[in-house]
N, C-alpha and C positions, 0 to 999 in steps of 0.2 A: 199534377204539376202544370199542364198545359192550360187548365182553367185559370189558376192563379196567376201565371204568366200573361194570359189575356186580359185579365181584370187589372193587373198592375199596369200593362201597356195602355190600357184604356184611360186610367187614372192620369198617367203621366202625360198622355198626348191630349187629354182634356185640359191639363194645365197649360201646356204648350201651345194649344190652339188659341187660348185666351191671351198669351203672350205674344203670338204670331199672327193675330187675326187680319193683319194688314198684308199678309203674303198674297202676291198676284201670281196666278197660274197660267201657263200658256194654254191656249185652246187645243182640245184633241181633234186634230185634224187627219190622223191616219196612224198607221202602225209604226211609223218613223216620224218623229216630230223633231226636226233637226233646227230648233230654235237659235242655236248658236253658230249655225253654218260650219260645222265641223266634219260633216260626212260627205264624201264624193257622191255626186249625183247617181252614178251607175251602181254604186254600193247600195245606197238608200233604196234604190229601185229593186234590187235583188232581194234585200232584207225584206222589204215589204211584201214581196211574193212569197217568200219562204215562210213568214210569219202569218200570211193569210192561209197558206196551205196547211200549216200545222192547226190553225184554229178551226178550219174546215174539217180536219181529221179527228180533232180531240175536244173541241170547244174551249180549249185553253187560250187566253189572250196574252200575248206578250207584246209590250210596246217599247221602243227605244226613244229616249228623249234626250236632247242636248240643252243645256241652259247656259246663258251668259254669265249668271252668277246666282247665288242662293239667298239673296237679298238679307244677308246677316244670319240666316238660320244654318243649322248643321245640315248635312246631307241626309242624315237618318230622319230627322224631323221633317224636312222638305219632301222626301220621298214617300214617307208614310202618308202625309196630308195629301200628296199629289195623287197617290194611288186611290185613296179614298174619294178625292174630289172628282176624278174621273170615272170611278166605278170600274176599274179594269177587271174582267173575269165575269163569270156568270153569278148571279145573285145567290142561287141556291148551292153553288159549289165553291165560289170564292177562288176560282183557279186562274188568277192572273198574275203577271210579274212584270217588273219594270227594270230596264237597264238604263240607269240615269248617269249623265256625264256633266259635270259642272266645270265650265272653261276656266273662269277666273281663279277659282279655289283649287283647281287641278284635283278634283275629287271625283270618284266613280262609286256607283252603288248597284247592288242588285237588290231590289225590293220584292219580297215574295208574298203572295197572298196565303191565307190560311190553308187552303185547299191544296196547295202544292208543297208545302213546308216539308212534308215527309220524304218527298222525292228530291226536290231542290232545296237541300238543307242549307244551314248557315255555313257548315263547313265546305260543302260543295261549292256554294257561292264564293267563299273566300278563296278557293283554289282557282276558280276561273278568273276571279279578278287579279290574283297576284301572280299567277303562273301563264296566263294568257293575254290579258287586257293590258295591264300596267307595264309589262316589259315592251310591248309595241308603242304604247304612249310615249314612253321615255325615249324611244328612238324617232319619235315624230310621226308614227304611222298610226294616226287616229283611226282612220276608216278600217284598216286591217285589224285593228285591236277590238273594234266594236264588232266586226264581222266575226272574229274568233270567238268573242264573248258569247254572241247570239248563238252560234252554232253549237257551243258547248252546252248552252242552256238546252236547246232542243234535243241535242243527244241524251242529255241527262234526263229530260222529260219522257223522250220516246214518243211513240205515235199511237199508243194504246189509250182508248177512251176510258174514262173513269167509271167506276161502279156508279149506279144510281144514288142519289143523295139520300140521307135518312128522311123519313117522313116528316113533314112539317109539324111542329109542335113537340117532337119527341125530345129535343135537346132541352126545351123548358122544363118539361116534366122530370127529366134527370137532374137538372142543375138549378133548382128554383132560387138558391142563394145568389147564384151569379146573375140570373136574369134580374133579380130584384136590385142588386148592386148597379147593374148597367142602367137601370131605369133611375135611379138615385142620381148616378153620375151625369145622365142626360139632363136630368131637371136641374141640377146644380150648374152644368155648363150654360144652359139656356138663361138662367137667372143671372149669371156672372156677365154673359154677353149683353143682357138687357141693361144692366147697371152700368156697364162701361160704354153703353151707347152704340154698340156695333149692331147695324142692321144687316138683312140679306145681301149679298154682294153677288154680282154676276160673275160668270166663269171666263170673261174675256182675258186677253193676254196680258193687259195691264203694262207693267214695267218691262214685260219680257217680249213685247210685241215685235222688236227688231229681229234682225237674223234671218235665216233661210226659210224657216217654216217647214212643214211636212212636205215631202216630194212624192208622197204616195196619194192615191185618189181619194175622193171624198166619200161620204156615205158610211164612214166608221164611227162606232160609238162604243162605249164601255157597256157591260151587262149588268152593272149593279154589284160588282164584287167588292169585298172587303179585305182589309189588311190589318196585321196585328203587330207589325214591327220585325218580321222575320227577314233574314237576308244578311248581307255583308258589305262592308266599304272599304275602299282603299284610296291611294292618292299616288300621283307621280311627280 
């Protein structure tokens, strides 16, 4: 079931990327990218330290990002593409997650990488959003809501390092059909992009360049992790 879910998500998101090839993503400048200027400086610093400590202990990357707007996309679409664009999480474990807040649309989402979906489930992400984050957002306590959400995500994931990933090439030998399908979709996507005249674009902040930016230190980057659409969304 998970294989078919992954294939379906790839197909849908390939089509979505064609429709939204003009999305501009903020620069990944730290573990807290406050591009909409919504988080108190002290809270942003505390969160950055907590997320750094969690990554050091487990290898799992969690990033908080606030956006002025979603540029006409849904938060599910934007979150999926942003996670892949930044490559949050380790490449061989896909153990990344995003907490995304869209200011103008008043939307919030927890985007979960493949490797964390069994622990940070869609149901758990929904509870965190609707029981911890959204109620505080509705009272105007954005920083507190984000802090509560991050702490709940960390509590859910815990501090135990994951088991070693399966040997490279094992997945392909077990699922040759899916590998072939992914290759076909990739070629199809490249062909469509070529016909539409879209060339490679840089990863600058583009239309999202205003706002506060990350308040954490430099030197942070994604590890090449991947996302498959897992997570949950809410609004306030």
